[in-house]
C-alpha positions as CSV (number, residue, x, y, z in Angstrom):
1,X,-7.0,-26.6,25.3
2,X,-4.7,-23.6,25.7
3,X,-1.2,-24.0,27.2
4,X,-0.5,-21.3,29.7
5,X,2.5,-20.0,31.5
6,X,3.0,-20.8,35.2
7,X,-0.7,-21.2,35.9
8,X,-1.6,-17.8,34.6
9,X,-3.9,-17.1,31.7
10,X,-1.0,-15.7,29.6
11,X,-0.5,-18.0,26.6
12,X,2.9,-19.7,26.5
13,X,4.0,-17.9,23.3
14,X,3.2,-14.5,24.9
15,X,4.9,-15.5,28.2
16,X,8.0,-16.7,26.4
17,X,8.3,-13.7,24.0
18,X,7.7,-10.9,26.4
19,X,11.0,-11.2,28.4
20,X,12.9,-11.3,25.1
21,X,11.3,-8.1,24.0
22,X,9.9,-9.5,20.8
23,X,6.2,-9.8,21.6
24,X,3.8,-7.1,20.8
25,X,0.1,-7.1,20.0
26,X,0.6,-5.3,16.7
27,X,-0.9,-7.2,13.7
28,X,2.0,-7.9,11.4
29,X,2.1,-6.6,7.9
30,X,4.8,-6.1,5.3
31,X,5.2,-2.5,6.5
32,X,5.5,-3.5,10.2
33,X,8.0,-6.2,9.4
34,X,10.1,-3.8,7.3
35,X,10.1,-1.2,10.0
36,X,11.1,-3.8,12.6
37,X,8.1,-3.2,14.8
38,X,7.1,-6.9,14.4
39,X,10.3,-8.9,14.3
40,X,8.3,-12.1,14.6
41,X,5.2,-12.6,12.5
42,X,2.8,-15.5,13.2
43,X,0.5,-15.5,10.2
44,X,-0.7,-17.8,7.4
45,X,2.3,-19.0,5.3
46,X,0.9,-17.4,2.2
47,X,0.9,-14.0,3.8
48,X,4.4,-14.3,5.2
49,X,5.7,-15.8,1.9
50,X,4.4,-12.8,0.0
51,X,6.0,-10.5,2.5
52,X,9.3,-12.3,2.2
53,X,9.2,-12.0,-1.6
54,X,8.4,-8.3,-1.5
55,X,11.0,-7.5,1.2
56,X,13.7,-9.5,-0.6
57,X,13.4,-7.0,-3.4
58,X,14.2,-4.3,-0.8
59,X,17.2,-6.1,0.5
60,X,15.5,-7.4,3.6
61,X,15.6,-11.1,4.5
62,X,12.5,-12.7,6.0
63,X,12.6,-16.4,6.7
64,X,9.3,-18.2,6.6
65,X,9.3,-21.4,8.8
66,X,6.4,-23.8,9.2
67,X,6.5,-25.6,12.5
68,X,6.4,-29.4,12.2
69,X,4.6,-29.9,15.5
70,X,1.7,-27.4,15.0
71,X,0.5,-27.6,11.4
72,X,-2.9,-26.0,11.4
73,X,-4.8,-25.6,8.2
74,X,-8.1,-24.1,7.1
75,X,-10.0,-23.5,3.8
76,X,-11.6,-20.3,2.7
77,X,-15.3,-20.8,2.4
78,X,-16.9,-20.1,-1.0
79,X,-20.6,-19.5,-1.5
80,X,-23.0,-18.2,-4.0
81,X,-25.7,-15.9,-2.6
82,X,-29.1,-17.2,-3.4
83,X,-30.1,-13.6,-4.2
84,X,-27.1,-13.0,-6.6
85,X,-28.2,-10.9,-9.6
86,X,-26.4,-13.3,-11.9
87,X,-26.1,-16.7,-10.2
88,X,-25.0,-18.5,-13.4
89,X,-22.0,-16.1,-13.6
90,X,-21.3,-16.7,-9.9
91,X,-21.3,-20.5,-10.5
92,X,-18.9,-20.1,-13.5
93,X,-16.6,-18.1,-11.3
94,X,-16.6,-20.9,-8.7
95,X,-15.9,-23.4,-11.4
96,X,-13.0,-21.3,-12.5
97,X,-11.6,-21.0,-9.0
98,X,-11.5,-24.8,-8.7
99,X,-10.2,-25.5,-12.3
100,X,-6.6,-26.3,-12.9
101,X,-5.9,-22.8,-14.0
102,X,-7.7,-21.2,-11.0
103,X,-5.9,-23.6,-8.6
104,X,-2.5,-22.7,-10.1
105,X,-3.3,-19.0,-9.6
106,X,-3.9,-19.7,-5.9
107,X,-0.6,-21.6,-5.9
108,X,1.2,-18.7,-7.6
109,X,-0.2,-16.5,-4.8
110,X,1.5,-18.7,-2.2
111,X,-1.6,-20.6,-1.1
112,X,-1.8,-24.3,-1.1
113,X,-4.8,-25.1,-3.4
114,X,-7.3,-27.7,-2.3
115,X,-6.7,-29.7,-5.5
116,X,-2.9,-29.6,-5.4
117,X,-2.4,-33.4,-4.7
118,X,-4.7,-34.4,-7.6
119,X,-3.0,-31.8,-9.9
120,X,0.4,-33.2,-9.0
121,X,-0.8,-36.7,-9.8
122,X,-2.2,-35.5,-13.2
123,X,0.9,-33.3,-14.0
124,X,-1.2,-30.2,-14.1
125,X,0.3,-28.4,-11.1
126,X,2.6,-25.4,-11.7
127,X,5.8,-27.1,-10.6
128,X,7.8,-23.8,-10.2
129,X,5.0,-22.3,-8.0
130,X,4.8,-25.5,-5.9
131,X,8.5,-25.5,-5.4
132,X,8.5,-21.9,-4.2
133,X,6.2,-22.8,-1.2
134,X,7.8,-23.1,2.2
135,X,8.7,-26.7,3.0
136,X,6.4,-28.6,5.4
137,X,6.8,-31.9,7.3
138,X,3.9,-33.6,8.9
139,X,0.2,-33.6,8.2
140,X,-1.8,-30.4,8.7
141,X,-4.8,-30.7,11.0
142,X,-8.1,-29.3,10.0
143,X,-10.5,-28.3,12.8
144,X,-14.0,-29.6,12.9
145,X,-16.9,-27.1,12.8
146,X,-17.4,-27.6,16.5
147,X,-13.7,-27.0,17.3
148,X,-13.8,-23.8,15.1
149,X,-16.9,-22.5,16.9
150,X,-15.4,-23.2,20.3
151,X,-12.1,-21.6,19.4
152,X,-13.8,-18.5,18.1
153,X,-15.9,-18.1,21.2
154,X,-12.8,-18.6,23.4
155,X,-10.8,-16.1,21.5
156,X,-13.6,-13.5,21.6
157,X,-13.9,-13.9,25.3
158,X,-10.2,-14.1,26.2
159,X,-8.0,-12.4,23.6
160,X,-7.8,-9.0,25.2
161,X,-7.0,-10.5,28.6
162,X,-4.3,-12.7,27.2
163,X,-2.3,-10.1,25.3
164,X,-2.8,-7.3,27.8
């Protein structure tokens, strides 16, 4: 369900941000944040965390905040094409991605690896990289396949109407 503003089809976030002059439909990137054309960036935390680190080196402060009442999470899908010219090499690559070393590389990139809890328990997690992640409180919600499909269909049908 989508929360809307005063019975209109404008999402609450858009309706609240427009009068303040801080909403625009521009996709935020490090460059748009640096230029000030996207003063608020709603994006995956690993994207915004990397932007914050890069901008800090330029003397620009970007604060990354993760809301406690709207934790949404998703995993990137991984697959091996059945027509891959070297399927054994592809399987080895997948094994590497989910190894302790591969998971720590995701972590160093600002993403929360799927095996992080198990690696913390075994002492194999990169503690410095884990400490650099934005703090979260609450439990992230993962959509079901049906919810993802419905949300994708809704966004495809309504996105341009919602943002103008």
